[in-house]
MIKEVEX-997959 format. One record per residue (C-alpha): residue in three letters; chain; residue number from 1; x, y, z. Coordinates in nm, 4 decimals. Example, Ala and Ser with C-alpha at 12.3 -4.5 7.8 and 13.67 -1.06 7.14 Angstrom:
ATOM  rest  kette   nr        px        py        pz
ATOM   ALA      A    1    1.2300   -0.4500    0.7800
ATOM   SER      A    2    1.3670   -0.1060    0.7140
***
This chain:
ATOM  rest  kette   nr        px        py        pz
ATOM   MET      A    1   -7.9472    4.3276  -10.8501
ATOM   THR      A    2   -8.0302    4.2311  -10.4893
ATOM   GLU      A    3   -8.0844    4.3928  -10.1519
ATOM   TYR      A    4   -7.7294    4.2982  -10.0428
ATOM   PRO      A    5   -7.4017    4.4945  -10.0606
ATOM   THR      A    6   -7.2042    4.4248  -10.3763
ATOM   PHE      A    7   -6.8634    4.2587  -10.3993
ATOM   ASP      A    8   -6.6305    4.1870  -10.6899
ATOM   PHE      A    9   -6.6175    3.8064  -10.7009
ATOM   ASP      A   10   -6.4141    3.8122  -11.0220
ATOM   ARG      A   11   -6.1027    3.9157  -10.8293
ATOM   VAL      A   12   -6.1215    3.6219  -10.5850
ATOM   ASP      A   13   -5.8719    3.3370  -10.6340
ATOM   PHE      A   14   -5.9621    3.1085  -10.3412
ATOM   ILE      A   15   -6.2547    3.0622  -10.1046
ATOM   THR      A   16   -6.2930    2.8840   -9.7697
ATOM   SER      A   17   -6.4829    2.8760   -9.4416
ATOM   ASP      A   18   -6.4892    2.7415   -9.0857
ATOM   THR      A   19   -6.1189    2.7124   -9.0094
ATOM   HIS      A   20   -6.1898    2.7449   -8.6339
ATOM   PHE      A   21   -5.8312    2.8324   -8.5419
ATOM   SER      A   22   -5.7589    2.7588   -8.1731
ATOM   HIS      A   23   -6.0981    2.5951   -8.1130
ATOM   ALA      A   24   -6.0176    2.3348   -7.8484
ATOM   ARG      A   25   -6.3057    2.0982   -7.9346
ATOM   ILE      A   26   -6.3302    2.1274   -8.3120
ATOM   SER      A   27   -6.1215    1.8142   -8.3779
ATOM   GLU      A   28   -6.3666    1.6161   -8.1647
ATOM   LEU      A   29   -6.6764    1.7833   -8.3095
ATOM   ALA      A   30   -6.5742    1.7840   -8.6759
ATOM   GLY      A   31   -6.3563    1.4733   -8.6845
ATOM   ARG      A   32   -6.0261    1.6487   -8.7492
ATOM   PRO      A   33   -5.7179    1.4261   -8.7053
ATOM   PHE      A   34   -5.5244    1.6261   -8.4450
ATOM   ALA      A   35   -5.4214    1.5464   -8.0891
ATOM   THR      A   36   -5.3740    1.9110   -7.9887
ATOM   VAL      A   37   -5.5078    2.2472   -8.0961
ATOM   GLU      A   38   -5.1514    2.3661   -8.1550
ATOM   GLU      A   39   -5.0962    2.0849   -8.4036
ATOM   MET      A   40   -5.4183    2.1760   -8.5819
ATOM   ASP      A   41   -5.3352    2.5460   -8.6024
ATOM   ALA      A   42   -4.9904    2.4769   -8.7454
ATOM   GLU      A   43   -5.1320    2.2405   -9.0069
ATOM   LEU      A   44   -5.4067    2.4844   -9.1088
ATOM   VAL      A   45   -5.1428    2.7518   -9.1669
ATOM   ARG      A   46   -4.9185    2.5118   -9.3582
ATOM   ARG      A   47   -5.1917    2.3897   -9.5903
ATOM   TRP      A   48   -5.3154    2.7441   -9.6534
ATOM   ASN      A   49   -4.9727    2.8823   -9.7392
ATOM   GLU      A   50   -4.8885    2.5804   -9.9531
ATOM   LEU      A   51   -5.1738    2.6797  -10.1856
ATOM   ILE      A   52   -5.1923    3.0551  -10.1598
ATOM   GLY      A   53   -4.9369    3.3164  -10.2546
ATOM   PRO      A   54   -4.8951    3.6685  -10.1189
ATOM   SER      A   55   -5.0795    3.8259  -10.4126
ATOM   ASP      A   56   -5.3777    3.5866  -10.4135
ATOM   VAL      A   57   -5.7203    3.7083  -10.2999
ATOM   VAL      A   58   -5.9026    3.4837  -10.0526
ATOM   LEU      A   59   -6.2650    3.5050   -9.9401
ATOM   HIS      A   60   -6.3274    3.3439   -9.5993
ATOM   LEU      A   61   -6.6931    3.2783   -9.5162
ATOM   GLY      A   62   -6.6653    3.2919   -9.1411
ATOM   ASP      A   63   -6.5857    3.1138   -8.8147
ATOM   LEU      A   64   -6.2227    3.2071   -8.8540
ATOM   ALA      A   65   -6.0850    3.1689   -8.5005
ATOM   LEU      A   66   -6.2064    3.0920   -8.1501
ATOM   GLY      A   67   -6.0397    3.0499   -7.8127
ATOM   PRO      A   68   -5.8664    3.3487   -7.6492
ATOM   ILE      A   69   -5.9169    3.5800   -7.9446
ATOM   ALA      A   70   -5.6219    3.8074   -7.8651
ATOM   GLU      A   71   -5.4014    3.4999   -7.9110
ATOM   SER      A   72   -5.5798    3.3147   -8.1912
ATOM   LEU      A   73   -5.6272    3.6057   -8.4312
ATOM   PRO      A   74   -5.2540    3.6900   -8.4504
ATOM   LEU      A   75   -5.1956    3.3297   -8.5669
ATOM   THR      A   76   -5.3986    3.4077   -8.8778
ATOM   ALA      A   77   -5.1664    3.6946   -8.9666
ATOM   GLN      A   78   -4.9295    3.4225   -9.0931
ATOM   LEU      A   79   -5.1737    3.3344   -9.3714
ATOM   HIS      A   80   -5.0781    3.4424   -9.7222
ATOM   GLY      A   81   -5.2899    3.6560   -9.9485
ATOM   ARG      A   82   -5.5249    3.9495   -9.9362
ATOM   ARG      A   83   -5.7929    3.8161   -9.7034
ATOM   PHE      A   84   -6.1605    3.9111   -9.6846
ATOM   LEU      A   85   -6.3859    3.7836   -9.4037
ATOM   ILE      A   86   -6.7625    3.7447   -9.3951
ATOM   PRO      A   87   -6.8332    3.7053   -9.0221
ATOM   GLY      A   88   -6.9660    3.3721   -8.9000
ATOM   ASN      A   89   -7.1672    3.3203   -8.5846
ATOM   HIS      A   90   -6.8492    3.2342   -8.3871
ATOM   ASP      A   91   -6.6600    3.5449   -8.4985
ATOM   ARG      A   92   -6.6373    3.8374   -8.2582
ATOM   VAL      A   93   -6.7506    4.0723   -8.5350
ATOM   SER      A   94   -7.0722    3.8831   -8.6162
ATOM   PRO      A   95   -7.3972    4.0831   -8.6020
ATOM   ALA      A   96   -7.5741    3.7493   -8.5477
ATOM   THR      A   97   -7.4151    3.6937   -8.2068
ATOM   GLN      A   98   -7.2334    4.0109   -8.0983
ATOM   SER      A   99   -7.3450    4.3536   -7.9827
ATOM   ARG      A  100   -7.2446    4.6638   -8.1742
ATOM   ARG      A  101   -7.0133    4.7585   -7.8883
ATOM   ALA      A  102   -6.8409    4.4186   -7.9027
ATOM   ILE      A  103   -6.7986    4.4431   -8.2794
ATOM   GLU      A  104   -6.6406    4.7868   -8.2454
ATOM   ARG      A  105   -6.4100    4.6496   -7.9767
ATOM   PHE      A  106   -6.2902    4.3435   -8.1670
ATOM   ALA      A  107   -6.2840    4.4699   -8.5268
ATOM   PRO      A  108   -5.9380    4.6301   -8.4850
ATOM   LEU      A  109   -5.7932    4.2912   -8.3815
ATOM   TYR      A  110   -5.9136    4.1356   -8.7068
ATOM   GLU      A  111   -5.7822    4.4276   -8.9080
ATOM   GLU      A  112   -5.4431    4.4109   -8.7358
ATOM   ALA      A  113   -5.4229    4.0449   -8.8410
ATOM   GLY      A  114   -5.4795    4.1489   -9.2021
ATOM   TRP      A  115   -5.8523    4.0831   -9.2445
ATOM   GLU      A  116   -6.0918    4.3059   -9.4344
ATOM   ILE      A  117   -6.4346    4.2590   -9.2779
ATOM   LEU      A  118   -6.7352    4.2341   -9.5095
ATOM   PRO      A  119   -7.1121    4.2378   -9.4462
ATOM   GLU      A  120   -7.2936    3.9172   -9.3494
ATOM   VAL      A  121   -7.4241    3.8643   -9.7033
ATOM   ILE      A  122   -7.2651    3.9944  -10.0222
ATOM   ALA      A  123   -7.3825    3.9861  -10.3821
ATOM   GLY      A  124   -7.2093    4.0169  -10.7158
ATOM   THR      A  125   -7.1214    3.8311  -11.0311
ATOM   ARG      A  126   -6.8598    3.5749  -11.1198
ATOM   GLY      A  127   -6.7951    3.5440  -11.4901
ATOM   GLY      A  128   -7.1225    3.7228  -11.5540
ATOM   GLN      A  129   -7.3250    3.4857  -11.3322
ATOM   HIS      A  130   -7.5091    3.6305  -11.0319
ATOM   VAL      A  131   -7.3939    3.4851  -10.6996
ATOM   LEU      A  132   -7.4281    3.5449  -10.3248
ATOM   ALA      A  133   -7.1925    3.4576  -10.0394
ATOM   SER      A  134   -7.2738    3.4182   -9.6706
ATOM   HIS      A  135   -7.1541    3.2212   -9.3707
ATOM   HIS      A  136   -7.4987    3.0643   -9.3426
ATOM   PRO      A  137   -7.6692    2.8587   -9.6124
ATOM   TYR      A  138   -8.0271    2.9299   -9.7123
ATOM   SER      A  139   -8.1171    2.6299   -9.4972
ATOM   GLY      A  140   -7.9170    2.3752   -9.3014
ATOM   ASP      A  141   -7.7301    2.3757   -8.9717
ATOM   THR      A  142   -7.5148    2.1635   -8.7441
ATOM   GLN      A  143   -7.8204    2.1305   -8.5188
ATOM   ASP      A  144   -8.1783    2.0182   -8.5768
ATOM   VAL      A  145   -8.3032    2.3769   -8.6038
ATOM   ASP      A  146   -8.1769    2.6428   -8.8450
ATOM   ARG      A  147   -8.0291    2.9082   -8.6150
ATOM   HIS      A  148   -7.9820    3.2791   -8.6883
ATOM   SER      A  149   -8.2693    3.2837   -8.9373
ATOM   THR      A  150   -8.2768    3.6635   -8.9583
ATOM   HIS      A  151   -7.9088    3.6670   -9.0536
ATOM   ARG      A  152   -7.9393    3.4208   -9.3421
ATOM   PRO      A  153   -7.9800    3.5301   -9.7029
ATOM   VAL      A  154   -8.3275    3.5157   -9.8514
ATOM   ASP      A  155   -8.3566    3.2351  -10.1055
ATOM   ARG      A  156   -8.4645    3.3943  -10.4321
ATOM   GLY      A  157   -8.3013    3.1251  -10.6419
ATOM   LEU      A  158   -7.9551    3.2798  -10.6761
ATOM   PRO      A  159   -7.6464    3.0570  -10.6404
ATOM   LEU      A  160   -7.5077    3.0833  -10.2860
ATOM   LEU      A  161   -7.1569    3.0138  -10.1521
ATOM   HIS      A  162   -7.1642    2.9258   -9.7812
ATOM   GLY      A  163   -7.0018    2.7532   -9.4843
ATOM   HIS      A  164   -7.1402    2.6880   -9.1328
ATOM   THR      A  165   -7.2636    2.3292   -9.1674
ATOM   HIS      A  166   -6.9279    2.1487   -9.1227
ATOM   ASP      A  167   -7.0593    1.8943   -9.3704
ATOM   ARG      A  168   -6.7827    1.6507   -9.4633
ATOM   THR      A  169   -6.9201    1.6552   -9.8174
ATOM   GLY      A  170   -6.8415    1.9753  -10.0007
ATOM   GLY      A  171   -6.9705    2.1247  -10.3169
ATOM   PRO      A  172   -7.3163    2.1833  -10.4556
ATOM   ASN      A  173   -7.6499    2.1066  -10.2964
ATOM   ARG      A  174   -7.9183    2.2415  -10.5270
ATOM   HIS      A  175   -7.8169    2.6061  -10.5756
ATOM   GLN      A  176   -7.5949    2.6201  -10.2655
ATOM   PHE      A  177   -7.2222    2.5375  -10.2575
ATOM   HIS      A  178   -7.0542    2.4453   -9.9278
ATOM   VAL      A  179   -6.6887    2.5585   -9.9124
ATOM   GLY      A  180   -6.5940    2.4662   -9.5527
ATOM   VAL      A  181   -6.2474    2.3258   -9.4849
ATOM   ASP      A  182   -6.3821    2.0053   -9.3310
ATOM   ALA      A  183   -6.5023    1.9037   -9.6777
ATOM   PHE      A  184   -6.1860    2.0036   -9.8651
ATOM   GLY      A  185   -5.8810    1.8689   -9.6862
ATOM   LEU      A  186   -5.8672    2.1525   -9.4310
ATOM   ALA      A  187   -5.7647    2.4024   -9.6972
ATOM   PRO      A  188   -5.9156    2.6700   -9.9208
ATOM   ILE      A  189   -6.0399    2.5738  -10.2650
ATOM   PRO      A  190   -5.9666    2.7504  -10.5949
ATOM   MET      A  191   -6.2459    2.9536  -10.7467
ATOM   THR      A  192   -6.2106    2.7445  -11.0614
ATOM   LEU      A  193   -6.4285    2.4866  -10.8814
ATOM   ILE      A  194   -6.6929    2.7528  -10.8317
ATOM   ASP      A  195   -6.6601    2.8559  -11.1956
ATOM   ALA      A  196   -6.7327    2.4984  -11.3071
ATOM   TRP      A  197   -7.0384    2.4798  -11.0812
ATOM   LEU      A  198   -7.1735    2.8129  -11.2046
ATOM   GLU      A  199   -7.1229    2.6983  -11.5627
ATOM   ASP      A  200   -7.3243    2.3837  -11.4861
ATOM   LEU      A  201   -7.6047    2.5977  -11.3430
ATOM   ARG      A  202   -7.5951    2.8249  -11.6454
ATOM   ARG      A  203   -7.6149    2.5278  -11.8792
ATOM   GLU      A  204   -7.9115    2.3852  -11.6884
ATOM   GLU      A  205   -8.0873    2.7218  -11.7076
ATOM   ASP      A  206   -8.0343    2.7224  -12.0844
ATOM   GLU      A  207   -8.1707    2.3681  -12.1072
ATOM   ILE      A  208   -8.4772    2.4623  -11.9049
ATOM   ALA      A  209   -8.5349    2.7585  -12.1354
ATOM   ALA      A  210   -8.5224    2.5136  -12.4251
ATOM   ILE      A  211   -8.7707    2.2902  -12.2430
ATOM   VAL      A  212   -9.0104    2.5809  -12.2025
ATOM   ARG      A  213   -8.9808    2.6674  -12.5716
ATOM   GLU      A  214   -9.0421    2.3053  -12.6686
ATOM   ARG      A  215   -9.3394    2.2873  -12.4348
ATOM   SER      A  216   -9.4843    2.5964  -12.5955
ATOM   ALA      A  217   -9.4354    2.4434  -12.9400
ATOM   THR      A  218   -9.5639    2.0944  -12.8627
ATOM   GLY      A  219   -9.8519    2.1910  -12.6370
ATOM   PRO      A  220   -9.9840    2.0104  -12.3289
ATOM   SER      A  221   -9.9554    1.6649  -12.4889
ATOM   THR      A  222   -9.5877    1.6561  -12.3788
ATOM   PRO      A  223   -9.5686    1.6984  -11.9982
ATOM   LEU      A  224   -9.2873    1.9303  -11.8941
ATOM   PRO      A  225   -9.1183    1.6808  -11.6554
ATOM   GLU      A  226   -9.0964    1.4271  -11.9385
ATOM   VAL      A  227   -8.9318    1.6806  -12.1676
ATOM   ALA      A  228   -8.6863    1.7642  -11.8883
ATOM   ARG      A  229   -8.5984    1.3991  -11.8298
ATOM   GLY      A  230   -8.5426    1.3572  -12.2014
ATOM   LEU      A  231   -8.2759    1.6256  -12.1844
ATOM   GLY      A  232   -8.1213    1.4817  -11.8683
ATOM   VAL      A  233   -8.2144    1.7867  -11.6607
ATOM   ASP      A  234   -8.3161    1.7753  -11.2942
ATOM   LEU      A  235   -8.5938    2.0265  -11.3394
ATOM   TYR      A  236   -8.6614    2.0718  -10.9689
ATOM   GLY      A  237   -8.3062    2.0420  -10.8412
ATOM   LEU      A  238   -8.1863    2.3930  -10.9236
***
């Protein structure tokens, strides 16, 4: 399907990104309402475990924990569920920012805390719909320049689940969906939200196919954008 390693998205129950456990400045940078990093860590664990049970499958899209990593990673062992991690640029197992030697050194710490480490970009299907997941979006960053360009997925029009931006507004932006905790009450979100988004994309694709058929039938006298507007479709927003 794509050039990326495959993953079974159908088994995932929850998805999240950018928890930044033990990051001393994240409350200041991302506007989180905590006086201390200890308070933040405890609340992140509480909100996670309030939603997620031991048998749930969770996909984390990176920037899991910072600070003294030998102390912050064990905190995440308290989190419920079977937990998969796509490395973000702040993770010690990220090919975008870490050497191979560093990754080999730190990977056991993640595994001891219960994390299964995935490639930087994964591909698969969810309910029959093709989808990618990555820490990075196709485009967009917390800075003026898109960093780590060689570690971002190539935009070939597939729906993408991502984190990284710390946008306070979650959800879809064209064919990208931001799942970071700063947009969703500092907690993971159920994959049912992703299912609804993918269904919307599928419906728009069907409507565009109908537009093309109508255009073929009516000829050039009916401009394609006008046909699209008549069906309530954002033709160029997919």
